[in-house]
C-alpha angles and dihedrals in degrees: 000000000000094000091056095046092051090049089054091050093048096045093046095201139090108287109249092233090064098047096097092043092052094044090047089053090051090048094051097043098037088226119150094220138025128198117225112202134187125183134187120176113259095011130095110268120244119227128170129174112222124200127219116272099214094188091056092043091053089052090046092050091050093047092048091050090052092046091051091048091052092047091052089050091051094047091051090049092050090050090055098261129128 
């Protein structure tokens, strides 16, 4: 959407709504940086390189561990285990 692309160009920073997605990508890949890119035909593209937020990624890692632990517990329970 043109309106959105222009907002990205004017703001010049990673859109807040993509923070978790970009940090999650950095977490999964182990990369140190991630390029966020927006394109609209006929308008200058928007590209910003985002660095890892290690504090966020530590919290994400902990939350994912807890989530997986809970999933395993539910699966065991559904299969008739404790």
